[in-house]
N, C-alpha and C positions, 0 to 999 in steps of 0.2 A: 497428317501424312496425303490427305487428298489432295489439296491443293495443287500441290507438287505436283505429285503424282501426274494430274486430270489437266490441268493447266497451264505448264510446264511440259508435259508429256517426259518426267522423269523416273522412268520406273526399277530403277537400278538400288542397290541399300544406299540408302540416307537415314537420316533422323536429325531432329532438330526442339527447339522450342525458340515461341516466340513471344514478344513482353511490351507493356501496353504502362506507361508512366501515371501516374495521376496526371488527371486537365489534357490528359492525350498530350502533350510535352513531348515524348520521343515514343518509336515506335522501332524495334530495332527485334533481328531473327539472330541465332546461334545456328548453325546448322553442320552435320559432318557426316564426312562419308569413311572406309576401314583406311580410307590414307591421308586424309588431310580434314582437317579443323576452323573454322571461319563465321565469320562473323558483318552483317551488317546493321548498322544504327540510321537511324535517319532522325533530326529534331533538332529539338534548340538549345541556345545556354538560359536565356529567360524563362522562368514560366512564365508571362504576360503573354507570349508566343505563343502559338497553340494548335492542332489544328482543329474544327471546328467542332467532330462529332469521332468519338472510338470507332466505327465503320472505315472513317477515312483513314484511322491515327493508328489502329493496332500494329502491330509489329505484321501480322498476316499481308496487308497492305501494303505496306509501307520498307518492312526488311527483309523479309521473301520475295522479294518478283529482284532484287540487286541478288543475294545470292544466286537464285535461280540464274541468272542470266549472267550472276558467276560462275558457277560449276559449269555451265555448258561452254563456254569459255578455253577452262580446265581442262574440261576431254577432250574441246578440239584439240589441243596442243600437243602431239605426241613430245616436246621435248621434255613436258614433266615429270611422265609416267607415273600421271593419276588414272589409274584404268575404270570407267562405269561398270565392267562387269568384274569390281572384286568384290566380295562377301563379308560383313562379318561374321566373329567366329560365335561360335555357340560357346556360350558358358558352361563349367562342365556340371550335371546332376549335383547337387548336393548331397553330403558326404551322411547328412542325420535320418537318421533311419524314420522320422517323423515331424519330420522341422514344425508341423503346424498343429501337435499332441491330439491328434485324430484320432478317438479311438471305435475302428468301424464294426466290435462287437455291439455295443452302443445301440439301442434302436434308435430312431428316431421320436423323438419328444422325451424320451426319460435323461435323464438329472444324472450325466457325467459327475461321479465321486472327485472333491477334490483330492488329488493326489501331490501336487508341485509346486498350487500358491503360497500356499503358508493359509498363517489363519488370518480374522479380519485383527487382530495383537502386535501382530509381526505389520503393520499397518498405520495403526493408532496408538497415542498418548491417550488410556484408559485414563479418563477426570481431569483431561488436559484439553480445556476449549477455545484457549485465548482470549474467550470475553465471554461479555455475561450471559448467563442458560435464560430460560423463557421462562420460567417460574419466577428468575427476578427480576422481568420485568413486572411480574402480575398476570399475566397470561398464565390460563391455565392450558394445559393442549395433551395429548401422548404424546409421550417422547418415541424416536425411533433408536435401536440399539448404538448406535455409530453416532449421535445426535453433538454427545460430550466425548467427542475424538477427537483429536488431531490428527492429520495427517505425519506419520516418519518419514525423513532424507530417507530415499531408495538407496542412496553410499555414504552411506553418514562418513563423516573425514575418518580419516586415519589419521591414530595420533602418531608421533614422531616421525612420519613422512615429510 
Protein backbone atom coordinates (compact mmCIF):
# COMPACT_ATOMS: atom_id res chain seq x y z
CA UNK A 1 0.00 0.00 0.00
CA UNK A 2 2.87 2.47 0.36
CA UNK A 3 3.58 2.95 -3.35
CA UNK A 4 0.01 3.83 -4.30
CA UNK A 5 -0.09 6.32 -1.40
CA UNK A 6 3.25 8.00 -2.07
CA UNK A 7 3.92 7.80 -5.80
CA UNK A 8 0.29 8.21 -6.90
CA UNK A 9 -0.88 10.25 -3.88
CA UNK A 10 -4.02 8.20 -3.28
CA UNK A 11 -4.86 8.32 0.43
CA UNK A 12 -8.38 6.88 0.29
CA UNK A 13 -9.47 3.35 1.27
CA UNK A 14 -7.85 1.03 -1.28
CA UNK A 15 -6.60 -2.54 -1.11
CA UNK A 16 -4.85 -4.76 -3.60
CA UNK A 17 -2.45 -7.55 -4.46
CA UNK A 18 0.45 -7.67 -6.90
CA UNK A 19 1.64 -10.74 -8.74
CA UNK A 20 4.46 -11.87 -11.01
CA UNK A 21 4.67 -15.16 -12.89
CA UNK A 22 7.72 -17.36 -13.29
CA UNK A 23 10.42 -15.96 -15.57
CA UNK A 24 8.80 -12.50 -15.34
CA UNK A 25 6.45 -13.26 -18.20
CA UNK A 26 3.51 -11.49 -16.53
CA UNK A 27 2.96 -8.84 -13.90
CA UNK A 28 -0.45 -7.93 -12.52
CA UNK A 29 -2.27 -5.92 -9.89
CA UNK A 30 -5.79 -6.49 -8.59
CA UNK A 31 -7.10 -3.57 -6.57
CA UNK A 32 -10.34 -2.50 -5.02
CA UNK A 33 -12.06 0.27 -3.17
CA UNK A 34 -15.39 -0.02 -1.32
CA UNK A 35 -17.34 0.48 -4.55
CA UNK A 36 -15.22 -1.09 -7.32
CA UNK A 37 -12.84 -3.96 -8.09
CA UNK A 38 -10.42 -3.70 -11.03
CA UNK A 39 -7.33 -5.45 -12.31
CA UNK A 40 -4.48 -4.75 -14.70
CA UNK A 41 -2.32 -7.38 -16.38
CA UNK A 42 0.84 -6.74 -18.39
CA UNK A 43 2.59 -9.65 -20.04
CA UNK A 44 3.20 -11.95 -22.91
CA UNK A 45 1.40 -14.97 -24.34
CA UNK A 46 4.64 -16.89 -24.84
CA UNK A 47 7.19 -17.65 -22.12
CA UNK A 48 10.16 -16.94 -24.39
CA UNK A 49 9.12 -13.26 -24.21
CA UNK A 50 9.54 -11.81 -20.74
CA UNK A 51 10.78 -8.86 -18.73
CA UNK A 52 14.54 -8.80 -18.14
CA UNK A 53 14.24 -8.79 -14.35
CA UNK A 54 11.73 -9.13 -11.56
CA UNK A 55 12.38 -5.50 -10.67
CA UNK A 56 11.00 -4.46 -14.05
CA UNK A 57 8.37 -7.19 -14.46
CA UNK A 58 6.79 -7.33 -11.02
CA UNK A 59 3.16 -6.36 -10.62
CA UNK A 60 4.07 -3.29 -8.56
CA UNK A 61 5.89 -1.89 -11.61
CA UNK A 62 3.57 -3.15 -14.35
CA UNK A 63 -0.04 -3.52 -13.20
CA UNK A 64 -0.13 -1.10 -10.26
CA UNK A 65 0.63 2.04 -12.32
CA UNK A 66 -2.19 1.18 -14.73
CA UNK A 67 -4.59 0.59 -11.85
CA UNK A 68 -3.60 3.90 -10.20
CA UNK A 69 -4.15 5.94 -13.37
CA UNK A 70 -7.45 4.12 -13.98
CA UNK A 71 -8.69 4.84 -10.43
CA UNK A 72 -7.76 8.52 -10.70
CA UNK A 73 -9.87 8.75 -13.86
CA UNK A 74 -12.73 6.86 -12.18
CA UNK A 75 -12.70 9.24 -9.20
CA UNK A 76 -12.57 12.25 -11.54
CA UNK A 77 -15.68 11.16 -13.47
CA UNK A 78 -18.79 12.25 -11.51
CA UNK A 79 -21.11 10.21 -13.75
CA UNK A 80 -19.69 6.97 -12.27
CA UNK A 81 -20.71 7.86 -8.71
CA UNK A 82 -17.54 6.25 -7.26
CA UNK A 83 -16.36 8.33 -4.32
CA UNK A 84 -12.78 8.56 -3.04
CA UNK A 85 -14.34 9.25 0.37
CA UNK A 86 -16.08 5.85 0.57
CA UNK A 87 -14.88 3.73 3.50
CA UNK A 88 -14.64 -0.01 3.98
CA UNK A 89 -17.03 -1.36 6.63
CA UNK A 90 -15.26 -2.82 9.64
CA UNK A 91 -16.20 -6.45 10.25
CA UNK A 92 -18.00 -7.22 13.49
CA UNK A 93 -15.94 -8.36 16.46
CA UNK A 94 -15.70 -12.15 16.80
CA UNK A 95 -18.40 -13.63 19.01
CA UNK A 96 -16.10 -16.33 20.33
CA UNK A 97 -15.04 -15.59 23.91
CA UNK A 98 -11.40 -16.54 23.29
CA UNK A 99 -10.58 -17.21 19.61
CA UNK A 100 -6.87 -17.92 20.23
CA UNK A 101 -7.29 -20.36 23.14
CA UNK A 102 -5.20 -18.01 25.26
CA UNK A 103 -5.27 -18.37 29.03
CA UNK A 104 -4.24 -15.07 30.66
CA UNK A 105 -4.01 -16.84 34.04
CA UNK A 106 -0.94 -18.88 33.02
CA UNK A 107 2.36 -17.08 33.74
CA UNK A 108 4.84 -16.64 30.84
CA UNK A 109 6.99 -19.73 30.25
CA UNK A 110 4.69 -22.10 32.15
CA UNK A 111 3.22 -25.00 30.20
CA UNK A 112 -0.49 -24.81 29.52
CA UNK A 113 -2.38 -28.05 30.18
CA UNK A 114 -3.74 -29.75 27.06
CA UNK A 115 -7.50 -29.55 27.48
CA UNK A 116 -8.87 -29.47 23.94
CA UNK A 117 -6.40 -30.85 21.41
CA UNK A 118 -6.56 -34.54 22.31
CA UNK A 119 -3.68 -36.95 22.76
CA UNK A 120 -1.07 -38.18 20.29
CA UNK A 121 -3.22 -41.31 19.80
CA UNK A 122 -5.95 -39.08 18.37
CA UNK A 123 -3.59 -38.05 15.57
CA UNK A 124 -1.45 -41.15 14.95
CA UNK A 125 -2.10 -44.85 14.26
CA UNK A 126 0.13 -46.73 16.69
CA UNK A 127 2.39 -49.39 15.14
CA UNK A 128 1.69 -48.50 11.50
CA UNK A 129 4.78 -46.74 10.21
CA UNK A 130 4.06 -47.32 6.55
CA UNK A 131 7.63 -48.46 5.93
CA UNK A 132 10.68 -50.18 7.40
CA UNK A 133 11.70 -49.30 10.90
CA UNK A 134 15.26 -48.20 11.67
CA UNK A 135 15.91 -51.50 13.45
CA UNK A 136 15.04 -53.42 10.25
CA UNK A 137 17.85 -51.62 8.44
CA UNK A 138 20.41 -52.87 10.95
CA UNK A 139 20.82 -49.44 12.53
CA UNK A 140 20.57 -48.96 16.24
CA UNK A 141 19.45 -45.63 17.60
CA UNK A 142 17.09 -44.35 20.21
CA UNK A 143 13.52 -43.97 18.99
CA UNK A 144 11.08 -41.25 19.81
CA UNK A 145 7.61 -42.12 21.16
CA UNK A 146 5.85 -41.22 17.88
CA UNK A 147 8.46 -42.54 15.43
CA UNK A 148 6.42 -45.56 14.31
CA UNK A 149 3.07 -43.82 14.11
CA UNK A 150 1.33 -42.90 10.90
CA UNK A 151 -0.70 -39.63 10.85
CA UNK A 152 -4.46 -40.08 10.85
CA UNK A 153 -6.75 -38.14 8.56
CA UNK A 154 -8.06 -35.09 10.38
CA UNK A 155 -11.50 -35.66 8.91
CA UNK A 156 -12.03 -39.39 8.33
CA UNK A 157 -14.33 -40.31 5.43
CA UNK A 158 -17.99 -40.46 6.36
CA UNK A 159 -19.60 -43.84 5.68
CA UNK A 160 -22.90 -43.68 3.82
CA UNK A 161 -22.64 -39.99 2.82
